[in-house]
PLY file of the C-alpha trace (Angstrom):
ply
format ascii 1.0
element vertex 305
property float x
property float y
property float z
element edge 304
property int vertex1
property int vertex2
end_header
42.46 107.03 125.61
45.26 109.47 124.72
46.84 108.99 128.15
46.63 105.22 127.73
48.45 105.47 124.41
51.09 107.74 125.95
51.63 105.24 128.75
51.95 102.44 126.22
54.54 104.42 124.22
56.50 105.10 127.40
56.44 101.41 128.30
57.58 100.53 124.78
60.57 102.86 125.08
61.45 101.48 128.51
61.41 97.95 127.11
63.64 98.75 124.15
66.13 100.52 126.41
66.29 97.38 128.57
66.79 95.28 125.42
69.58 97.59 124.29
71.29 97.27 127.68
71.10 93.46 127.53
72.44 93.50 123.98
75.38 95.61 125.16
76.15 93.14 127.96
75.80 90.04 125.78
78.11 91.46 123.11
80.64 92.83 125.61
83.55 91.00 123.96
82.47 91.92 120.42
81.19 95.48 120.25
81.49 95.53 116.44
78.61 93.08 116.15
76.19 95.61 117.68
77.61 98.81 116.22
75.50 100.45 113.55
77.26 101.00 110.24
78.18 104.57 109.37
77.35 105.47 105.78
80.44 107.67 105.49
82.75 104.90 106.69
81.25 102.40 104.26
81.50 104.93 101.41
85.19 105.42 102.24
85.68 101.68 101.82
83.55 101.09 98.71
84.10 104.40 96.88
80.72 104.43 95.06
81.11 105.68 91.50
77.59 106.92 90.82
74.46 108.29 92.45
71.03 107.46 91.04
67.65 108.64 92.27
65.31 105.64 92.42
62.25 107.44 93.79
59.72 105.76 96.05
60.30 102.13 96.96
58.97 99.60 99.44
62.08 98.46 101.30
62.57 95.40 103.55
63.18 96.73 107.04
65.81 94.09 107.80
67.98 95.45 104.95
68.30 98.80 106.72
71.56 98.45 108.64
73.10 101.91 108.99
72.69 105.64 109.09
74.18 108.74 107.53
74.34 110.79 110.71
72.69 109.05 113.69
74.71 105.82 113.77
75.92 106.55 117.31
72.39 107.05 118.66
71.19 103.52 117.85
72.75 100.07 117.87
72.81 97.65 114.92
69.20 96.61 115.63
68.17 100.28 115.74
67.52 100.10 119.48
67.95 103.58 121.02
71.16 103.86 123.06
70.38 107.03 125.03
67.61 108.40 127.22
67.49 111.74 125.38
65.95 109.91 122.39
62.83 109.16 124.43
60.62 112.10 123.38
61.10 111.74 119.63
60.94 107.92 119.77
57.68 107.99 121.76
56.08 110.43 119.28
56.79 108.03 116.42
55.60 105.05 118.47
52.44 106.94 119.42
51.71 107.55 115.74
52.16 103.82 115.12
49.80 102.94 118.00
47.17 105.36 116.69
47.56 104.18 113.07
48.74 107.60 111.92
50.47 107.45 108.53
53.92 109.04 108.69
55.87 110.45 105.73
58.19 108.02 103.91
61.71 107.77 105.23
64.73 108.64 103.07
67.41 106.06 102.38
70.67 105.51 100.55
71.15 102.11 98.94
74.73 100.86 98.79
75.88 97.34 97.98
72.35 95.99 98.43
71.91 97.45 101.93
70.19 100.63 103.07
71.36 103.57 105.17
69.02 106.15 106.71
69.21 109.74 105.49
66.09 110.79 107.38
63.80 108.70 109.60
66.02 106.85 112.09
63.35 106.88 114.79
60.74 105.59 112.34
63.03 102.71 111.39
63.69 101.99 115.07
60.00 101.79 115.90
59.29 99.73 112.76
61.94 97.16 113.71
60.70 96.95 117.30
57.10 96.48 116.12
58.08 93.75 113.67
57.17 95.74 110.55
58.48 93.84 107.50
58.53 96.64 104.90
58.59 100.42 104.91
57.99 103.11 102.29
61.11 105.05 101.43
62.53 107.56 98.99
65.75 105.91 97.79
68.98 107.16 96.27
71.28 104.40 95.02
75.07 104.69 95.31
76.72 102.50 92.67
79.07 99.78 93.92
80.46 96.60 92.38
80.78 95.03 95.83
77.69 93.44 97.33
77.19 93.54 101.09
75.52 91.18 103.51
73.23 92.45 106.24
75.27 90.78 109.01
78.57 92.40 107.96
80.52 94.51 110.42
82.85 97.28 109.29
85.76 94.83 109.53
83.86 92.31 107.36
83.29 95.00 104.73
86.95 96.01 104.88
88.05 92.41 104.27
85.51 92.03 101.47
86.83 95.15 99.73
90.43 93.98 100.05
89.47 90.54 98.69
87.68 92.15 95.75
90.66 94.38 95.00
93.01 91.40 95.15
90.86 89.41 92.72
90.72 92.37 90.33
94.51 92.81 90.56
95.12 89.15 89.80
92.73 89.28 86.85
94.42 92.39 85.42
97.98 91.12 85.82
97.61 87.36 85.52
99.31 86.98 88.91
100.13 83.27 89.40
102.34 83.42 92.49
101.32 82.49 96.09
98.28 84.72 96.85
98.89 84.60 100.61
101.98 86.77 100.06
99.76 89.45 98.57
97.47 90.21 101.52
97.03 93.79 102.68
95.46 95.16 105.86
93.78 98.11 104.13
92.28 98.83 100.69
93.90 100.80 97.89
97.25 99.01 97.97
96.75 96.87 94.87
96.67 99.95 92.64
100.04 100.94 94.11
101.34 97.45 93.44
100.24 97.66 89.81
102.14 100.95 89.45
105.25 99.25 90.85
104.96 96.56 88.19
104.34 99.03 85.36
107.31 101.14 86.49
109.47 98.02 86.60
108.23 97.14 83.11
109.15 100.63 81.85
112.75 100.35 83.02
113.16 96.83 81.63
111.86 98.04 78.26
114.77 100.48 78.03
117.02 97.49 77.29
114.80 95.92 74.61
113.76 96.99 71.15
110.35 95.41 71.57
108.10 96.08 74.50
107.94 93.10 76.85
104.59 91.62 77.89
103.01 92.48 81.23
103.32 88.87 82.45
107.09 88.99 81.78
107.43 92.23 83.73
105.31 90.75 86.52
107.60 87.70 86.84
110.71 89.91 86.84
109.21 92.24 89.46
108.16 89.28 91.64
111.53 87.51 91.64
113.81 90.57 91.66
111.90 93.10 93.78
108.88 91.79 95.64
110.00 88.37 96.86
113.48 89.49 98.02
111.90 92.17 100.22
109.27 89.74 101.54
112.08 87.29 102.38
113.99 90.01 104.25
110.85 90.92 106.23
110.43 87.28 107.28
114.11 86.57 107.96
114.56 89.74 110.02
111.30 89.16 111.93
110.14 92.68 111.15
106.41 91.97 111.28
106.50 91.63 115.06
107.12 95.38 115.22
103.99 96.11 113.16
101.03 94.31 114.81
97.98 93.95 112.58
99.99 94.54 109.41
101.08 92.14 106.70
104.33 91.48 104.86
102.80 93.07 101.75
102.02 96.24 103.78
105.66 96.44 104.82
106.82 95.81 101.25
105.00 98.96 100.04
106.34 101.09 102.89
109.90 99.75 102.67
110.04 100.42 98.92
108.99 104.03 99.50
111.51 104.34 102.35
114.27 102.74 100.27
113.71 105.23 97.44
113.97 108.13 99.89
117.18 106.73 101.42
118.78 106.19 98.00
118.02 109.80 97.06
119.67 110.93 100.29
122.63 108.54 100.56
123.10 107.25 97.04
122.04 104.18 95.09
124.42 101.89 96.99
122.10 101.92 100.02
121.07 98.26 100.33
117.57 96.82 100.44
118.34 95.01 103.73
119.56 98.20 105.41
116.48 100.06 104.17
114.17 97.40 105.67
116.01 97.45 109.00
116.03 101.25 109.09
112.30 101.43 108.39
111.50 98.92 111.15
113.74 100.79 113.62
112.22 104.18 112.79
108.54 103.27 112.55
108.08 99.89 114.22
106.98 99.43 117.83
108.80 97.45 120.48
107.02 95.02 122.79
106.66 97.57 125.61
105.03 100.16 123.33
102.72 97.47 121.97
101.76 96.48 125.52
100.89 100.07 126.41
98.85 100.38 123.19
96.98 97.19 124.06
96.16 98.45 127.59
94.93 101.78 126.20
92.91 100.00 123.51
91.29 97.80 126.16
90.42 100.87 128.22
88.79 102.55 125.20
86.89 99.37 124.30
85.51 99.01 127.84
84.42 102.65 128.09
82.71 102.49 124.69
80.84 99.33 125.64
79.73 100.78 128.95
78.64 104.16 127.56
0 1
1 2
2 3
3 4
4 5
5 6
6 7
7 8
8 9
9 10
10 11
11 12
12 13
13 14
14 15
15 16
16 17
17 18
18 19
19 20
20 21
21 22
22 23
23 24
24 25
25 26
26 27
27 28
28 29
29 30
30 31
31 32
32 33
33 34
34 35
35 36
36 37
37 38
38 39
39 40
40 41
41 42
42 43
43 44
44 45
45 46
46 47
47 48
48 49
49 50
50 51
51 52
52 53
53 54
54 55
55 56
56 57
57 58
58 59
59 60
60 61
61 62
62 63
63 64
64 65
65 66
66 67
67 68
68 69
69 70
70 71
71 72
72 73
73 74
74 75
75 76
76 77
77 78
78 79
79 80
80 81
81 82
82 83
83 84
84 85
85 86
86 87
87 88
88 89
89 90
90 91
91 92
92 93
93 94
94 95
95 96
96 97
97 98
98 99
99 100
100 101
101 102
102 103
103 104
104 105
105 106
106 107
107 108
108 109
109 110
110 111
111 112
112 113
113 114
114 115
115 116
116 117
117 118
118 119
119 120
120 121
121 122
122 123
123 124
124 125
125 126
126 127
127 128
128 129
129 130
130 131
131 132
132 133
133 134
134 135
135 136
136 137
137 138
138 139
139 140
140 141
141 142
142 143
143 144
144 145
145 146
146 147
147 148
148 149
149 150
150 151
151 152
152 153
153 154
154 155
155 156
156 157
157 158
158 159
159 160
160 161
161 162
162 163
163 164
164 165
165 166
166 167
167 168
168 169
169 170
170 171
171 172
172 173
173 174
174 175
175 176
176 177
177 178
178 179
179 180
180 181
181 182
182 183
183 184
184 185
185 186
186 187
187 188
188 189
189 190
190 191
191 192
192 193
193 194
194 195
195 196
196 197
197 198
198 199
199 200
200 201
201 202
202 203
203 204
204 205
205 206
206 207
207 208
208 209
209 210
210 211
211 212
212 213
213 214
214 215
215 216
216 217
217 218
218 219
219 220
220 221
221 222
222 223
223 224
224 225
225 226
226 227
227 228
228 229
229 230
230 231
231 232
232 233
233 234
234 235
235 236
236 237
237 238
238 239
239 240
240 241
241 242
242 243
243 244
244 245
245 246
246 247
247 248
248 249
249 250
250 251
251 252
252 253
253 254
254 255
255 256
256 257
257 258
258 259
259 260
260 261
261 262
262 263
263 264
264 265
265 266
266 267
267 268
268 269
269 270
270 271
271 272
272 273
273 274
274 275
275 276
276 277
277 278
278 279
279 280
280 281
281 282
282 283
283 284
284 285
285 286
286 287
287 288
288 289
289 290
290 291
291 292
292 293
293 294
294 295
295 296
296 297
297 298
298 299
299 300
300 301
301 302
302 303
303 304
């Protein structure tokens, strides 16, 4: 009987490895859709502000989407990616076949989803066997942003940026075209708010009464932000920064302009600062082509291995 169970566990592992290989082939053009989420990467995006011990919980298995440390060993469906996982995976599967009760797994909860601290193999076997719920010891990481189980890292990134933009608009009362205010990475809206507050400070030097934030916002938009955005568009600078936005370049050009004015004097123009930044840090078409070829090579090797 024991040998029969061992043979069954071995067959189970062989089947899931075949499934993982097929999944890799079917998602060849979109490897992000099968990549397991890394807890550390998601934490870097969401910046959880608290940690609360929730104790024992019964957790839906389909809400477990990532791992703290073993996210490279399994794909998004928790199918094992490598042969060296066989021994441990089969031991867990054998316990399942023999109805042996295993210790609860340990999870982090973040944004409504769960990430494995301990028990990746147990989650893998549970998903393969169609188990709906699993006992877990849960620690919750506080986040205002709610996640969906189908989200990739890029989806989470865009969700965080969208949330930050909405918060910025609510704080400032921003009423100008929102499409001008798109960033490619999080954290930029706090910088933008500091720009506005600094602009407000300098304007206040000329008034007895402090001006309202919405007045400073309008002045900043028409006298600082929009002129630089217009220069970026007129000069065609975005083509030298693939994957970036005009708002990204605005932040970098402002920083660069400040440095140039300190070096060459306050007469250094905004247009010259924008052109200088693009020349120094932008990429020509040939460099972009080489980057694309190298990126394709990396993508292919990652999907194969």
